[in-house]
C-alpha positions, 0 to 999 in steps of 0.5 A: 293930640293923638295917643298911641296905645301899644298892645300888651304882650300876650302871656303865651308869647312871653312863655314861648320866647327863647324856647323854640315855641315849645313852652316856658323858657325855664322848662325848655332851653334854646339849645337842648332838651328839657331841664331836669330839676331834682327837688329833695323832699324829706321823708315824712318821718324826718319832718314829723319828728321835728314837729313832735319834738317842737310840740313837746318842747313847748309843753314842758316850757309851759310847765316850767313857766307855771312852776316858776310863777306858782313858786314865786306867788306861793306861801305854802311851797314845801321843799323836799329831798328828791328820791335818790333813785332818780340819779340811778334812773338818769344813769340808766337813761343815759346808758340807753342812749349809748346802746341805741347809738351802737344799735343805730350804727350797726343797723345802718351798716347792715342796711348798707351792706344789704346782706340778706343772709346775715344776722340782723344786728338787733341785740343793742336795740333790745338792750335799749328797750330793756333799759328804757323799761328799767327807767320807767320802773325806776320812776314808779319807784320814785313815786312810791318813795314820795308816797312813803314820805306822805307826799302825794299829788295834792299834798303840796304844789311842789309835790304836784309839779314833781308828779306831773313833770315826771309822769308826763316825761315817763309817758313820752318815754313809753311812746319812745319805747313804742317807736323802738319796738316798731323799729325792731319789728320792721327790722325783723321783717326786713322793711325798715327804712333809714329815715324811720330809724333816724327819727326814732333815735332822735326822739329817744336822745331828745328824751334823755336831754329833756330828762336832764333838764327836768332833773336840774329843774326839780333839784333847783326848785323843789 
């Protein structure tokens, strides 16, 4: 019994089908010109900031897990009262988020208006920078108060975690201050992008939320 073999359709024929012989059907429709596909690609700043925030979250989650495990398995864990200046520092950092939001809205409105002769709305941005520096200075004052009580990095596991968590957070706040300084410089020369401003704002607000979490963690576990 003879077997009939059919020739497989060629790829070129399938691509040109329905497109008047001009190319793939998805690119050239039968009744008109090529279709226009607008693919949105987020700015690098918007993508990068989420990667950074995720990495920071994972790092502090690891620190938190280590604290829970170390305290549960420790017989020499020493509790102590948190330095009172931490609560003042918290208010300062929360206030900096408010001033940054004011700065962000005014800068966004200024950029939308595109008034080159208008005064740049950088006042609240510099207020935010000042409050951030006050927060870092307040954290140093908290470490000084602990040292006055005889609590150093290696004194006890509890004091070690306090120094490590607050110091790493302060370092990231300094990174946020660097980002805000970059925004201020770009604004002064008129080359600031909206995505850069948004990324810096998200990072700073995240530092606020992270500090609230750390303060609650330290208050409950130390």
